C-alpha positions in Angstrom: 8.6 -10.4 25.3 10.0 -11.4 29.1 7.4 -11.4 31.5 7.1 -8.9 34.7 9.3 -10.6 36.9 11.9 -11.1 34.8 12.2 -7.7 33.8 12.2 -6.5 37.6 16.2 -7.8 37.4 18.6 -5.9 36.1 22.1 -6.3 34.4 24.4 -3.1 34.0 28.2 -2.3 33.8 29.6 0.6 35.8 32.6 2.4 34.3 35.2 4.1 37.0 37.8 6.3 35.6 40.8 5.3 35.0 42.6 8.3 36.0 42.2 7.7 39.8 45.0 6.5 42.4 43.3 3.3 43.1 44.0 1.1 40.0 41.7 -1.5 40.3 38.6 0.8 41.8 36.1 -2.1 40.0 37.2 -4.8 42.4 37.1 -2.2 45.6 33.6 -1.6 44.5 33.1 -5.2 44.2 33.7 -5.8 48.1 31.2 -3.4 48.9 28.9 -3.8 47.0 28.7 -7.7 47.6 26.5 -7.2 51.0 24.1 -4.8 49.9 20.5 -5.8 49.6 18.9 -6.2 46.5 22.4 -6.8 44.4 22.6 -10.5 43.3 25.9 -10.6 41.7 28.6 -8.4 41.0 32.0 -9.2 39.0 34.8 -7.6 37.9 35.2 -7.3 34.2 38.3 -5.0 33.9 40.3 -3.1 36.4 37.7 -0.3 35.7 34.5 -1.9 34.7 31.9 -3.8 37.0 29.2 -5.8 36.1 26.2 -5.6 38.8 23.3 -8.0 38.3 20.0 -6.7 40.6 16.4 -6.7 42.0 14.8 -2.9 40.8 12.6 -2.8 43.7 15.1 -3.0 46.2 17.7 -0.7 44.5 18.8 1.2 41.1 21.4 1.8 39.3 21.1 5.8 40.6 21.0 4.8 43.7 24.3 2.3 43.2 26.4 5.0 41.7 25.0 7.2 44.1 26.5 5.1 47.1 29.9 4.2 45.1 30.6 8.2 44.7 29.8 8.8 48.4 32.8 6.4 49.1 35.1 8.1 47.3 35.0 5.9 43.6 35.2 8.3 40.3 32.6 7.3 37.9 33.9 7.5 34.2 32.2 10.8 32.7 32.9 10.1 28.8 29.4 11.6 27.1 29.1 8.1 26.0 28.7 6.9 29.4 26.8 10.0 30.6 24.2 9.5 28.0 24.0 5.0 29.0 23.4 6.5 32.3 20.9 8.9 32.2 18.8 6.8 29.7 19.3 3.7 32.8 18.2 6.3 35.2 15.3 7.5 33.3 14.0 3.7 32.6 14.2 2.6 35.5 12.4 5.6 37.5 10.0 5.2 35.0 9.3 1.3 35.6 9.5 2.2 39.2 6.9 4.8 39.1 4.7 2.7 36.8 5.0 -0.6 39.4 4.0 2.1 42.4 7.5 3.5 43.6 8.0 6.8 44.6 11.4 8.3 43.5 13.4 8.0 46.5 11.4 5.1 48.2 13.6 2.7 49.7 10.8 0.1 50.5 8.2 0.2 47.7 8.0 -3.7 47.7 6.0 -3.6 50.6 3.7 -0.6 49.8 3.1 -2.1 46.6 1.8 -5.2 48.0 -0.1 -3.7 51.2 -1.8 -1.5 48.5 -3.0 -4.7 46.5 -4.1 -6.0 49.7 -6.4 -3.1 50.6 -8.1 -3.1 47.2 -8.8 -7.0 47.5 -12.0 -8.2 48.7 -11.0 -10.1 51.3 -13.6 -9.8 54.0 -10.7 -8.4 56.6 -11.9 -4.7 55.9 -13.2 -2.4 58.8 -16.1 -0.5 57.1 -16.8 1.8 60.3 -15.5 5.3 59.4 -12.5 6.3 61.0 -13.9 8.2 63.6 -16.0 4.8 65.0 -13.0 2.6 64.9 -11.2 4.9 67.1 -13.8 5.8 70.2 -13.2 1.8 71.2 
């Protein structure tokens, strides 16, 4: 089994519909996805298939696919592809929830570290009640 850090890096394939005016959707999508935060690597496998490596705490497959659809790309909607996508979405959402990332939360990494810092006993916490802290 791999450790927690390496399981946060995901490598997925995104398939595009072949009945689109742009015959090279994968190449066009790769140009858009290269500069997005959290995406490590984008590789064009074929004119209709793209392989993406990304960090799960920064971005998830559902966000990537939503971004592509908003920019006019058509994803493959065959049954096997839909089932695979649904499974990836469910597992990534569950893994992010277990790590403390709420659904739709863009900056969950910072919240995980802040939560850990607040629970740690380090002497930098103010134990006064909230109304006393605001008094001064």
